C-alpha positions in Angstrom: -10.7 -5.3 -17.4 -9.5 -2.4 -15.3 -7.8 -2.6 -12.0 -8.4 0.0 -9.4 -5.1 1.4 -8.1 -4.4 1.8 -4.4 -5.3 5.2 -3.0 -2.6 5.7 -0.4 -3.0 7.9 2.7 -1.3 8.6 6.0 -3.0 9.0 9.3 -3.9 12.5 10.3 -2.0 11.8 13.5 1.3 11.6 11.5 3.6 14.4 12.6 5.8 14.2 9.5 8.7 12.8 11.7 9.6 10.2 9.1 8.3 7.1 10.8 5.0 6.8 8.9 3.3 4.1 7.0 0.7 4.6 4.2 -2.3 2.4 3.8 -4.7 1.8 0.9 -8.0 0.6 2.4 -9.9 1.1 -0.9 -8.9 -2.4 -2.1 -10.2 -4.2 1.0 -13.7 -5.0 -0.4 -12.9 -5.5 -4.1 -9.5 -7.3 -3.8 -9.6 -8.6 -0.2 -6.3 -6.9 0.5 -5.1 -3.9 2.5 -1.6 -2.7 1.1 0.7 -1.1 3.6 4.0 0.6 2.7 6.7 2.8 4.2 5.9 6.5 3.4 9.6 7.2 3.0 10.0 4.7 0.2 6.8 4.8 -1.9 8.4 2.9 -4.7 9.5 0.1 -2.4 7.7 -3.1 -1.4 4.2 -3.0 0.2 2.8 -5.6 2.6 -0.5 -7.1 1.4 -2.6 -7.7 4.5 -6.1 -9.2 4.7 -8.8 -6.9 6.0 -9.0 -9.2 9.1 -5.3 -8.9 9.8 -5.3 -5.1 9.3 -8.3 -4.9 11.7 -6.4 -7.0 14.3 -3.3 -4.8 14.0 -5.4 -1.6 14.5 -7.0 -3.2 17.5 -3.6 -4.0 18.9 -2.5 -0.4 18.4 -5.6 0.9 20.1 -5.0 -1.4 23.1 -1.3 -0.3 23.4 0.2 -3.7 22.4 3.0 -2.1 20.4 4.6 0.3 22.8 8.3 1.3 22.7 10.5 1.1 25.7 
């Protein structure tokens, strides 16, 4: 049995300022997980979110729920 590796990517909106995350959505359908990691530490830990949790997070971002003061 082969396991598909995550295909990591950063948003095209990332300005390379160092505060980026990478996401691998290719595993959502086959493994029911969306890994997310810190782009500055690609060998470090990754969060394993469910597709529903990832969608809720993106919805919150789009609605401005995570603003900085």
